[in-house]
mmCIF file as gemmi writes it, N, C-alpha and C atoms, coordinates in Angstrom:
data_model
loop_
_atom_site.group_PDB
_atom_site.id
_atom_site.type_symbol
_atom_site.label_atom_id
_atom_site.label_alt_id
_atom_site.label_comp_id
_atom_site.label_asym_id
_atom_site.label_entity_id
_atom_site.label_seq_id
_atom_site.pdbx_PDB_ins_code
_atom_site.Cartn_x
_atom_site.Cartn_y
_atom_site.Cartn_z
_atom_site.occupancy
_atom_site.B_iso_or_equiv
_atom_site.pdbx_formal_charge
_atom_site.auth_seq_id
_atom_site.auth_asym_id
_atom_site.pdbx_PDB_model_num
ATOM 1 N N . UNK Axp A 1 ? 76.779 206.38 28.494 1 0 ? 1 A 1
ATOM 2 C CA . UNK Axp A 1 ? 77.818 205.371 28.569 1 0 ? 1 A 1
ATOM 3 C C . UNK Axp A 1 ? 77.284 204.1 29.185 1 0 ? 1 A 1
ATOM 4 N N . UNK Axp A 2 ? 77.094 202.664 28.915 1 0 ? 2 A 1
ATOM 5 C CA . UNK Axp A 2 ? 76.649 201.881 29.836 1 0 ? 2 A 1
ATOM 6 C C . UNK Axp A 2 ? 77.647 201.474 30.991 1 0 ? 2 A 1
ATOM 7 N N . UNK Axp A 3 ? 76.633 201.217 32.532 1 0 ? 3 A 1
ATOM 8 C CA . UNK Axp A 3 ? 77.669 201.115 33.617 1 0 ? 3 A 1
ATOM 9 C C . UNK Axp A 3 ? 77.857 199.292 33.162 1 0 ? 3 A 1
ATOM 10 N N . UNK Axp A 4 ? 78.779 198.721 33.537 1 0 ? 4 A 1
ATOM 11 C CA . UNK Axp A 4 ? 78.71 197.566 33.857 1 0 ? 4 A 1
ATOM 12 C C . UNK Axp A 4 ? 78.328 197.174 35.278 1 0 ? 4 A 1
ATOM 13 N N . UNK Axp A 5 ? 76.973 196.41 35.235 1 0 ? 5 A 1
ATOM 14 C CA . UNK Axp A 5 ? 76.177 195.712 35.892 1 0 ? 5 A 1
ATOM 15 C C . UNK Axp A 5 ? 76.174 194.464 36.135 1 0 ? 5 A 1
ATOM 16 N N . UNK Axp A 6 ? 76.755 193.503 37.537 1 0 ? 6 A 1
ATOM 17 C CA . UNK Axp A 6 ? 76.837 192.3 37.651 1 0 ? 6 A 1
ATOM 18 C C . UNK Axp A 6 ? 75.28 191.324 37.358 1 0 ? 6 A 1
ATOM 19 N N . UNK Axp A 7 ? 75.626 190.358 36.988 1 0 ? 7 A 1
ATOM 20 C CA . UNK Axp A 7 ? 74.427 189.389 36.409 1 0 ? 7 A 1
ATOM 21 C C . UNK Axp A 7 ? 73.389 189.379 37.579 1 0 ? 7 A 1
ATOM 22 N N . UNK Axp A 8 ? 73.927 189.442 38.878 1 0 ? 8 A 1
ATOM 23 C CA . UNK Axp A 8 ? 72.659 189.496 40.015 1 0 ? 8 A 1
ATOM 24 C C . UNK Axp A 8 ? 71.835 190.676 39.616 1 0 ? 8 A 1
ATOM 25 N N . UNK Axp A 9 ? 72.588 191.508 39.748 1 0 ? 9 A 1
ATOM 26 C CA . UNK Axp A 9 ? 71.85 193.201 39.519 1 0 ? 9 A 1
ATOM 27 C C . UNK Axp A 9 ? 70.73 193.058 38.206 1 0 ? 9 A 1
ATOM 28 N N . UNK Axp A 10 ? 71.493 192.652 37.334 1 0 ? 10 A 1
ATOM 29 C CA . UNK Axp A 10 ? 70.516 192.773 35.746 1 0 ? 10 A 1
ATOM 30 C C . UNK Axp A 10 ? 69.554 191.477 36.216 1 0 ? 10 A 1
ATOM 31 N N . UNK Axp A 11 ? 69.822 190.477 36.528 1 0 ? 11 A 1
ATOM 32 C CA . UNK Axp A 11 ? 68.6 189.937 36.894 1 0 ? 11 A 1
ATOM 33 C C . UNK Axp A 11 ? 67.113 190.165 38.129 1 0 ? 11 A 1
ATOM 34 N N . UNK Axp A 12 ? 67.794 191.131 38.964 1 0 ? 12 A 1
ATOM 35 C CA . UNK Axp A 12 ? 66.77 191.939 40.247 1 0 ? 12 A 1
ATOM 36 C C . UNK Axp A 12 ? 66.275 192.772 38.921 1 0 ? 12 A 1
ATOM 37 N N . UNK Axp A 13 ? 67.025 193.811 38.438 1 0 ? 13 A 1
ATOM 38 C CA . UNK Axp A 13 ? 66.765 194.95 37.502 1 0 ? 13 A 1
ATOM 39 C C . UNK Axp A 13 ? 65.32 194.323 36.113 1 0 ? 13 A 1
ATOM 40 N N . UNK Axp A 14 ? 65.858 192.938 35.466 1 0 ? 14 A 1
ATOM 41 C CA . UNK Axp A 14 ? 64.945 192.63 34.556 1 0 ? 14 A 1
ATOM 42 C C . UNK Axp A 14 ? 63.822 192.136 35.275 1 0 ? 14 A 1
ATOM 43 N N . UNK Axp A 15 ? 63.791 191.597 36.367 1 0 ? 15 A 1
ATOM 44 C CA . UNK Axp A 15 ? 62.63 191.024 37.017 1 0 ? 15 A 1
ATOM 45 C C . UNK Axp A 15 ? 61.596 192.042 37.646 1 0 ? 15 A 1
ATOM 46 N N . UNK Axp A 16 ? 62.38 193.279 38.192 1 0 ? 16 A 1
ATOM 47 C CA . UNK Axp A 16 ? 61.619 194.387 38.467 1 0 ? 16 A 1
ATOM 48 C C . UNK Axp A 16 ? 60.505 195.024 37.631 1 0 ? 16 A 1
ATOM 49 N N . UNK Axp A 17 ? 61.506 195.065 36.048 1 0 ? 17 A 1
ATOM 50 C CA . UNK Axp A 17 ? 61.156 195.943 35.149 1 0 ? 17 A 1
ATOM 51 C C . UNK Axp A 17 ? 59.791 194.799 34.804 1 0 ? 17 A 1
ATOM 52 N N . UNK Axp A 18 ? 59.803 193.49 34.456 1 0 ? 18 A 1
ATOM 53 C CA . UNK Axp A 18 ? 58.865 193.239 34.128 1 0 ? 18 A 1
ATOM 54 C C . UNK Axp A 18 ? 57.51 193.138 34.766 1 0 ? 18 A 1
ATOM 55 N N . UNK Axp A 19 ? 57.709 193.041 36.289 1 0 ? 19 A 1
ATOM 56 C CA . UNK Axp A 19 ? 56.65 192.78 37.06 1 0 ? 19 A 1
ATOM 57 C C . UNK Axp A 19 ? 56.077 194.398 37.098 1 0 ? 19 A 1
ATOM 58 N N . UNK Axp A 20 ? 56.741 195.434 36.933 1 0 ? 20 A 1
ATOM 59 C CA . UNK Axp A 20 ? 56.169 196.792 36.911 1 0 ? 20 A 1
ATOM 60 C C . UNK Axp A 20 ? 55.59 197.101 35.5 1 0 ? 20 A 1
ATOM 61 N N . UNK Axp A 21 ? 56.222 196.92 34.486 1 0 ? 21 A 1
ATOM 62 C CA . UNK Axp A 21 ? 55.669 197.1 33.408 1 0 ? 21 A 1
ATOM 63 C C . UNK Axp A 21 ? 54.686 196.158 33.053 1 0 ? 21 A 1
ATOM 64 N N . UNK Axp A 22 ? 54.669 195.003 32.901 1 0 ? 22 A 1
ATOM 65 C CA . UNK Axp A 22 ? 53.906 193.823 32.599 1 0 ? 22 A 1
ATOM 66 C C . UNK Axp A 22 ? 54.69 193.062 31.335 1 0 ? 22 A 1
ATOM 67 N N . UNK Axp A 23 ? 55.674 193.802 30.651 1 0 ? 23 A 1
ATOM 68 C CA . UNK Axp A 23 ? 56.255 193.374 29.25 1 0 ? 23 A 1
ATOM 69 C C . UNK Axp A 23 ? 56.435 191.811 29.3 1 0 ? 23 A 1
ATOM 70 N N . UNK Axp A 24 ? 56.881 191.396 28.215 1 0 ? 24 A 1
ATOM 71 C CA . UNK Axp A 24 ? 57.053 190.067 27.785 1 0 ? 24 A 1
ATOM 72 C C . UNK Axp A 24 ? 58.544 190.184 27.753 1 0 ? 24 A 1
ATOM 73 N N . UNK Axp A 25 ? 58.448 188.668 27.689 1 0 ? 25 A 1
ATOM 74 C CA . UNK Axp A 25 ? 60.465 188.347 28.086 1 0 ? 25 A 1
ATOM 75 C C . UNK Axp A 25 ? 60.981 189.284 26.596 1 0 ? 25 A 1
ATOM 76 N N . UNK Axp A 26 ? 60.261 189.14 25.557 1 0 ? 26 A 1
ATOM 77 C CA . UNK Axp A 26 ? 60.973 189.487 24.36 1 0 ? 26 A 1
ATOM 78 C C . UNK Axp A 26 ? 61.127 191.135 24.536 1 0 ? 26 A 1
ATOM 79 N N . UNK Axp A 27 ? 60.494 191.876 24.673 1 0 ? 27 A 1
ATOM 80 C CA . UNK Axp A 27 ? 60.308 193.636 25.48 1 0 ? 27 A 1
ATOM 81 C C . UNK Axp A 27 ? 61.349 193.727 26.144 1 0 ? 27 A 1
ATOM 82 N N . UNK Axp A 28 ? 61.335 193.004 27.581 1 0 ? 28 A 1
ATOM 83 C CA . UNK Axp A 28 ? 62.308 193.266 28.222 1 0 ? 28 A 1
ATOM 84 C C . UNK Axp A 28 ? 63.968 192.975 27.731 1 0 ? 28 A 1
ATOM 85 N N . UNK Axp A 29 ? 64.074 192.015 26.821 1 0 ? 29 A 1
ATOM 86 C CA . UNK Axp A 29 ? 65.455 191.899 26.354 1 0 ? 29 A 1
ATOM 87 C C . UNK Axp A 29 ? 65.658 193.321 25.283 1 0 ? 29 A 1
ATOM 88 N N . UNK Axp A 30 ? 64.785 193.557 24.516 1 0 ? 30 A 1
ATOM 89 C CA . UNK Axp A 30 ? 64.833 194.711 23.651 1 0 ? 30 A 1
ATOM 90 C C . UNK Axp A 30 ? 65.491 195.874 24.466 1 0 ? 30 A 1
ATOM 91 N N . UNK Axp A 31 ? 64.731 196.161 25.485 1 0 ? 31 A 1
ATOM 92 C CA . UNK Axp A 31 ? 64.794 197.36 26.826 1 0 ? 31 A 1
ATOM 93 C C . UNK Axp A 31 ? 66.172 197.141 27.248 1 0 ? 31 A 1
ATOM 94 N N . UNK Axp A 32 ? 66.489 196.014 27.815 1 0 ? 32 A 1
ATOM 95 C CA . UNK Axp A 32 ? 67.943 195.939 28.246 1 0 ? 32 A 1
ATOM 96 C C . UNK Axp A 32 ? 69.179 195.508 27.483 1 0 ? 32 A 1
ATOM 97 N N . UNK Axp A 33 ? 68.82 195.032 26.374 1 0 ? 33 A 1
ATOM 98 C CA . UNK Axp A 33 ? 69.971 194.836 25.108 1 0 ? 33 A 1
ATOM 99 C C . UNK Axp A 33 ? 70.644 193.635 25.442 1 0 ? 33 A 1
ATOM 100 N N . UNK Axp A 34 ? 69.809 192.494 25.864 1 0 ? 34 A 1
ATOM 101 C CA . UNK Axp A 34 ? 70.531 191.044 25.969 1 0 ? 34 A 1
ATOM 102 C C . UNK Axp A 34 ? 69.244 190.4 25.357 1 0 ? 34 A 1
ATOM 103 N N . UNK Axp A 35 ? 69.669 189.037 24.91 1 0 ? 35 A 1
ATOM 104 C CA . UNK Axp A 35 ? 68.759 187.833 24.636 1 0 ? 35 A 1
ATOM 105 C C . UNK Axp A 35 ? 67.652 187.77 25.072 1 0 ? 35 A 1
ATOM 106 N N . UNK Axp A 36 ? 66.619 187.349 24.449 1 0 ? 36 A 1
ATOM 107 C CA . UNK Axp A 36 ? 65.479 186.465 25.317 1 0 ? 36 A 1
ATOM 108 C C . UNK Axp A 36 ? 66.045 185.329 26.068 1 0 ? 36 A 1
ATOM 109 N N . UNK Axp A 37 ? 67.219 184.855 25.661 1 0 ? 37 A 1
ATOM 110 C CA . UNK Axp A 37 ? 67.737 183.716 26.421 1 0 ? 37 A 1
ATOM 111 C C . UNK Axp A 37 ? 68.136 183.58 28.057 1 0 ? 37 A 1
ATOM 112 N N . UNK Axp A 38 ? 68.674 185.047 27.67 1 0 ? 38 A 1
ATOM 113 C CA . UNK Axp A 38 ? 69.558 185.653 28.839 1 0 ? 38 A 1
ATOM 114 C C . UNK Axp A 38 ? 68.216 186.176 30.227 1 0 ? 38 A 1
ATOM 115 N N . UNK Axp A 39 ? 67.345 186.866 29.478 1 0 ? 39 A 1
ATOM 116 C CA . UNK Axp A 39 ? 66.266 187.063 30.145 1 0 ? 39 A 1
ATOM 117 C C . UNK Axp A 39 ? 65.828 186.107 30.972 1 0 ? 39 A 1
ATOM 118 N N . UNK Axp A 40 ? 65.279 185.11 30.138 1 0 ? 40 A 1
ATOM 119 C CA . UNK Axp A 40 ? 64.605 183.56 30.481 1 0 ? 40 A 1
ATOM 120 C C . UNK Axp A 40 ? 65.854 183.304 31.588 1 0 ? 40 A 1
ATOM 121 N N . UNK Axp A 41 ? 67.023 182.964 31.494 1 0 ? 41 A 1
ATOM 122 C CA . UNK Axp A 41 ? 67.751 182.655 32.398 1 0 ? 41 A 1
ATOM 123 C C . UNK Axp A 41 ? 68.204 183.263 33.555 1 0 ? 41 A 1
ATOM 124 N N . UNK Axp A 42 ? 68.208 184.941 33.601 1 0 ? 42 A 1
ATOM 125 C CA . UNK Axp A 42 ? 68.19 185.35 34.606 1 0 ? 42 A 1
ATOM 126 C C . UNK Axp A 42 ? 67.029 185.455 35.323 1 0 ? 42 A 1
ATOM 127 N N . UNK Axp A 43 ? 65.6 185.71 34.95 1 0 ? 43 A 1
ATOM 128 C CA . UNK Axp A 43 ? 64.635 185.464 35.68 1 0 ? 43 A 1
ATOM 129 C C . UNK Axp A 43 ? 63.879 184.465 35.86 1 0 ? 43 A 1
ATOM 130 N N . UNK Axp A 44 ? 64.297 183.117 35.504 1 0 ? 44 A 1
ATOM 131 C CA . UNK Axp A 44 ? 63.746 181.884 36.124 1 0 ? 44 A 1
ATOM 132 C C . UNK Axp A 44 ? 64.691 180.991 36.75 1 0 ? 44 A 1
ATOM 133 N N . UNK Axp A 45 ? 66.063 181.067 36.367 1 0 ? 45 A 1
ATOM 134 C CA . UNK Axp A 45 ? 67.229 180.34 37.057 1 0 ? 45 A 1
ATOM 135 C C . UNK Axp A 45 ? 68.112 181.253 38.31 1 0 ? 45 A 1
ATOM 136 N N . UNK Axp A 46 ? 68.488 182.183 37.73 1 0 ? 46 A 1
ATOM 137 C CA . UNK Axp A 46 ? 69.647 182.691 38.653 1 0 ? 46 A 1
ATOM 138 C C . UNK Axp A 46 ? 68.706 183.656 39.624 1 0 ? 46 A 1
ATOM 139 N N . UNK Axp A 47 ? 67.827 184.191 39.182 1 0 ? 47 A 1
ATOM 140 C CA . UNK Axp A 47 ? 66.56 184.986 40.265 1 0 ? 47 A 1
ATOM 141 C C . UNK Axp A 47 ? 66.152 184.129 41.553 1 0 ? 47 A 1
ATOM 142 N N . UNK Axp A 48 ? 65.924 182.685 41.294 1 0 ? 48 A 1
ATOM 143 C CA . UNK Axp A 48 ? 65.316 181.694 42.305 1 0 ? 48 A 1
ATOM 144 C C . UNK Axp A 48 ? 66.489 181.77 43.587 1 0 ? 48 A 1
ATOM 145 N N . UNK Axp A 49 ? 67.656 181.759 43.404 1 0 ? 49 A 1
ATOM 146 C CA . UNK Axp A 49 ? 68.774 181.682 44.119 1 0 ? 49 A 1
ATOM 147 C C . UNK Axp A 49 ? 69.013 183.135 44.774 1 0 ? 49 A 1
ATOM 148 N N . UNK Axp A 50 ? 68.639 184.056 44.092 1 0 ? 50 A 1
ATOM 149 C CA . UNK Axp A 50 ? 69.257 185.675 44.524 1 0 ? 50 A 1
ATOM 150 C C . UNK Axp A 50 ? 67.741 186.141 45.613 1 0 ? 50 A 1
ATOM 151 N N . UNK Axp A 51 ? 66.707 185.742 45.149 1 0 ? 51 A 1
ATOM 152 C CA . UNK Axp A 51 ? 65.116 186.334 45.553 1 0 ? 51 A 1
ATOM 153 C C . UNK Axp A 51 ? 64.294 185.407 45.205 1 0 ? 51 A 1
ATOM 154 N N . UNK Axp A 52 ? 64.059 184.468 46.066 1 0 ? 52 A 1
ATOM 155 C CA . UNK Axp A 52 ? 63.163 183.772 45.476 1 0 ? 52 A 1
ATOM 156 C C . UNK Axp A 52 ? 61.88 184.067 45.368 1 0 ? 52 A 1
ATOM 157 N N . UNK Axp A 53 ? 61.287 185.349 46.293 1 0 ? 53 A 1
ATOM 158 C CA . UNK Axp A 53 ? 59.915 186.026 46.168 1 0 ? 53 A 1
ATOM 159 C C . UNK Axp A 53 ? 59.801 186.731 45.308 1 0 ? 53 A 1
ATOM 160 N N . UNK Axp A 54 ? 60.691 187.319 44.709 1 0 ? 54 A 1
ATOM 161 C CA . UNK Axp A 54 ? 60.883 188.059 43.282 1 0 ? 54 A 1
ATOM 162 C C . UNK Axp A 54 ? 60.756 187.01 41.915 1 0 ? 54 A 1
ATOM 163 N N . UNK Axp A 55 ? 61.28 186.058 42.408 1 0 ? 55 A 1
ATOM 164 C CA . UNK Axp A 55 ? 61.311 185.003 41.138 1 0 ? 55 A 1
ATOM 165 C C . UNK Axp A 55 ? 59.724 184.639 40.719 1 0 ? 55 A 1
ATOM 166 N N . UNK Axp A 56 ? 59.281 184.227 42.218 1 0 ? 56 A 1
ATOM 167 C CA . UNK Axp A 56 ? 58.022 183.749 42.189 1 0 ? 56 A 1
ATOM 168 C C . UNK Axp A 56 ? 57.006 184.714 41.515 1 0 ? 56 A 1
ATOM 169 N N . UNK Axp A 57 ? 56.704 185.958 41.775 1 0 ? 57 A 1
ATOM 170 C CA . UNK Axp A 57 ? 56.25 186.952 41.085 1 0 ? 57 A 1
ATOM 171 C C . UNK Axp A 57 ? 56.322 187.337 39.723 1 0 ? 57 A 1
ATOM 172 N N . UNK Axp A 58 ? 57.45 187.455 38.994 1 0 ? 58 A 1
ATOM 173 C CA . UNK Axp A 58 ? 58.288 187.278 37.749 1 0 ? 58 A 1
ATOM 174 C C . UNK Axp A 58 ? 57.452 186.228 37.038 1 0 ? 58 A 1
ATOM 175 N N . UNK Axp A 59 ? 57.562 184.81 37.712 1 0 ? 59 A 1
ATOM 176 C CA . UNK Axp A 59 ? 56.781 183.926 37.066 1 0 ? 59 A 1
ATOM 177 C C . UNK Axp A 59 ? 55.614 184.008 37.08 1 0 ? 59 A 1
ATOM 178 N N . UNK Axp A 60 ? 54.667 184.701 37.688 1 0 ? 60 A 1
ATOM 179 C CA . UNK Axp A 60 ? 53.518 185.047 37.317 1 0 ? 60 A 1
ATOM 180 C C . UNK Axp A 60 ? 53.198 185.631 36.563 1 0 ? 60 A 1
ATOM 181 N N . UNK Axp A 61 ? 53.821 186.596 35.852 1 0 ? 61 A 1
ATOM 182 C CA . UNK Axp A 61 ? 53.808 187.457 34.782 1 0 ? 61 A 1
ATOM 183 C C . UNK Axp A 61 ? 54.155 186.661 33.767 1 0 ? 61 A 1
ATOM 184 N N . UNK Axp A 62 ? 54.797 186.21 33.694 1 0 ? 62 A 1
ATOM 185 C CA . UNK Axp A 62 ? 55.398 185.318 32.548 1 0 ? 62 A 1
ATOM 186 C C . UNK Axp A 62 ? 54.372 184.154 32.2 1 0 ? 62 A 1
ATOM 187 N N . UNK Axp A 63 ? 53.89 183.652 33.033 1 0 ? 63 A 1
ATOM 188 C CA . UNK Axp A 63 ? 52.704 182.718 32.933 1 0 ? 63 A 1
ATOM 189 C C . UNK Axp A 63 ? 51.48 183.401 32.221 1 0 ? 63 A 1
ATOM 190 N N . UNK Axp A 64 ? 51.397 184.474 32.637 1 0 ? 64 A 1
ATOM 191 C CA . UNK Axp A 64 ? 50.216 185.33 32.132 1 0 ? 64 A 1
ATOM 192 C C . UNK Axp A 64 ? 50.639 185.563 30.936 1 0 ? 64 A 1
ATOM 193 N N . UNK Axp A 65 ? 51.544 186.101 30.579 1 0 ? 65 A 1
ATOM 194 C CA . UNK Axp A 65 ? 52.204 186.533 29.148 1 0 ? 65 A 1
ATOM 195 C C . UNK Axp A 65 ? 51.948 185.384 28.284 1 0 ? 65 A 1
ATOM 196 N N . UNK Axp A 66 ? 52.275 184.173 28.674 1 0 ? 66 A 1
ATOM 197 C CA . UNK Axp A 66 ? 52.394 182.902 27.864 1 0 ? 66 A 1
ATOM 198 C C . UNK Axp A 66 ? 51.073 182.559 27.334 1 0 ? 66 A 1
ATOM 199 N N . UNK Axp A 67 ? 50.134 182.61 28.609 1 0 ? 67 A 1
ATOM 200 C CA . UNK Axp A 67 ? 48.434 182.303 28.323 1 0 ? 67 A 1
ATOM 201 C C . UNK Axp A 67 ? 47.907 183.113 27.299 1 0 ? 67 A 1
ATOM 202 N N . UNK Axp A 68 ? 48.595 184.422 27.475 1 0 ? 68 A 1
ATOM 203 C CA . UNK Axp A 68 ? 47.631 185.159 26.233 1 0 ? 68 A 1
ATOM 204 C C . UNK Axp A 68 ? 48.316 185.418 25.176 1 0 ? 68 A 1
ATOM 205 N N . UNK Axp A 69 ? 49.79 184.767 24.51 1 0 ? 69 A 1
ATOM 206 C CA . UNK Axp A 69 ? 50.262 185.291 23.553 1 0 ? 69 A 1
ATOM 207 C C . UNK Axp A 69 ? 49.751 184.766 22.379 1 0 ? 69 A 1
ATOM 208 N N . UNK Axp A 70 ? 48.647 183.734 22.294 1 0 ? 70 A 1
ATOM 209 C CA . UNK Axp A 70 ? 47.853 183.237 21.218 1 0 ? 70 A 1
ATOM 210 C C . UNK Axp A 70 ? 47.061 184.503 21.035 1 0 ? 70 A 1
ATOM 211 N N . UNK Axp A 71 ? 46.693 185.092 21.764 1 0 ? 71 A 1
ATOM 212 C CA . UNK Axp A 71 ? 45.704 185.974 21.268 1 0 ? 71 A 1
ATOM 213 C C . UNK Axp A 71 ? 46.707 187.035 20.704 1 0 ? 71 A 1
ATOM 214 N N . UNK Axp A 72 ? 47.48 187.61 21.303 1 0 ? 72 A 1
ATOM 215 C CA . UNK Axp A 72 ? 48.299 188.755 20.812 1 0 ? 72 A 1
ATOM 216 C C . UNK Axp A 72 ? 48.772 188.188 19.288 1 0 ? 72 A 1
ATOM 217 N N . UNK Axp A 73 ? 49.043 187.06 19.176 1 0 ? 73 A 1
ATOM 218 C CA . UNK Axp A 73 ? 49.596 186.759 17.774 1 0 ? 73 A 1
ATOM 219 C C . UNK Axp A 73 ? 48.174 186.849 16.918 1 0 ? 73 A 1
ATOM 220 N N . UNK Axp A 74 ? 47.555 186.528 17.6 1 0 ? 74 A 1
ATOM 221 C CA . UNK Axp A 74 ? 46.33 186.295 16.281 1 0 ? 74 A 1
ATOM 222 C C . UNK Axp A 74 ? 45.587 187.914 16.161 1 0 ? 74 A 1
ATOM 223 N N . UNK Axp A 75 ? 45.831 188.52 16.968 1 0 ? 75 A 1
ATOM 224 C CA . UNK Axp A 75 ? 45.284 190.008 16.546 1 0 ? 75 A 1
ATOM 225 C C . UNK Axp A 75 ? 46.464 190.388 15.756 1 0 ? 75 A 1
ATOM 226 N N . UNK Axp A 76 ? 47.774 190.258 15.527 1 0 ? 76 A 1
ATOM 227 C CA . UNK Axp A 76 ? 48.8 190.692 14.858 1 0 ? 76 A 1
ATOM 228 C C . UNK Axp A 76 ? 48.391 190.424 13.472 1 0 ? 76 A 1
ATOM 229 N N . UNK Axp A 77 ? 47.974 189.153 13.776 1 0 ? 77 A 1
ATOM 230 C CA . UNK Axp A 77 ? 48.046 188.493 12.2 1 0 ? 77 A 1
ATOM 231 C C . UNK Axp A 77 ? 46.277 189.158 11.206 1 0 ? 77 A 1
ATOM 232 N N . UNK Axp A 78 ? 45.705 189.056 12.306 1 0 ? 78 A 1
ATOM 233 C CA . UNK Axp A 78 ? 44.418 189.772 11.612 1 0 ? 78 A 1
ATOM 234 C C . UNK Axp A 78 ? 44.684 191.205 11.315 1 0 ? 78 A 1
ATOM 235 N N . UNK Axp A 79 ? 45.38 191.853 12.337 1 0 ? 79 A 1
ATOM 236 C CA . UNK Axp A 79 ? 46.234 193.654 11.669 1 0 ? 79 A 1
ATOM 237 C C . UNK Axp A 79 ? 46.652 193.323 10.429 1 0 ? 79 A 1
ATOM 238 N N . UNK Axp A 80 ? 47.655 192.331 10.186 1 0 ? 80 A 1
ATOM 239 C CA . UNK Axp A 80 ? 48.631 192.64 9.074 1 0 ? 80 A 1
ATOM 240 C C . UNK Axp A 80 ? 47.614 192.096 7.682 1 0 ? 80 A 1
ATOM 241 N N . UNK Axp A 81 ? 46.402 191.273 7.97 1 0 ? 81 A 1
ATOM 242 C CA . UNK Axp A 81 ? 46.01 191.058 7.161 1 0 ? 81 A 1
ATOM 243 C C . UNK Axp A 81 ? 44.936 192.163 6.432 1 0 ? 81 A 1
ATOM 244 N N . UNK Axp A 82 ? 44.455 192.785 7.475 1 0 ? 82 A 1
ATOM 245 C CA . UNK Axp A 82 ? 43.519 193.977 7.394 1 0 ? 82 A 1
ATOM 246 C C . UNK Axp A 82 ? 43.93 194.736 6.301 1 0 ? 82 A 1
ATOM 247 N N . UNK Axp A 83 ? 45.027 195.392 6.98 1 0 ? 83 A 1
ATOM 248 C CA . UNK Axp A 83 ? 45.664 196.285 5.875 1 0 ? 83 A 1
ATOM 249 C C . UNK Axp A 83 ? 45.949 195.948 4.458 1 0 ? 83 A 1
ATOM 250 N N . UNK Axp A 84 ? 46.483 194.579 4.353 1 0 ? 84 A 1
ATOM 251 C CA . UNK Axp A 84 ? 46.647 193.802 3.113 1 0 ? 84 A 1
ATOM 252 C C . UNK Axp A 84 ? 45.454 193.981 2.22 1 0 ? 84 A 1
ATOM 253 N N . UNK Axp A 85 ? 44.596 193.761 2.785 1 0 ? 85 A 1
ATOM 254 C CA . UNK Axp A 85 ? 43.062 193.948 1.84 1 0 ? 85 A 1
ATOM 255 C C . UNK Axp A 85 ? 42.876 195.198 1.692 1 0 ? 85 A 1
ATOM 256 N N . UNK Axp A 86 ? 43.116 196.402 2.317 1 0 ? 86 A 1
ATOM 257 C CA . UNK Axp A 86 ? 43.061 197.408 2.141 1 0 ? 86 A 1
ATOM 258 C C . UNK Axp A 86 ? 43.519 198.091 0.775 1 0 ? 86 A 1
ATOM 259 N N . UNK Axp A 87 ? 44.791 197.605 0.89 1 0 ? 87 A 1
ATOM 260 C CA . UNK Axp A 87 ? 45.651 197.878 -0.113 1 0 ? 87 A 1
ATOM 261 C C . UNK Axp A 87 ? 45.357 197.63 -1.652 1 0 ? 87 A 1
ATOM 262 N N . UNK Axp A 88 ? 44.63 196.354 -1.626 1 0 ? 88 A 1
ATOM 263 C CA . UNK Axp A 88 ? 44.279 195.691 -2.817 1 0 ? 88 A 1
ATOM 264 C C . UNK Axp A 88 ? 43.029 196.486 -3.433 1 0 ? 88 A 1
């Protein structure tokens, strides 16, 4: 059974999870059962008012993930088509 968590507590928990795991917004959203938009709003806007230091730390991880996403996307596409060629 899920415990009701305040929005502020959720924002801090999301930020801590992203910092500890270096997971993406999508991964954090899936783990916490919320939308990607909610994760963004929590860690970008709400967290600034709650804990600016934590907000800065999570921003660094999100910026790093954003800079690397084109690499991950390219690797995923490469894997997709390499399996496709094996089946032919």
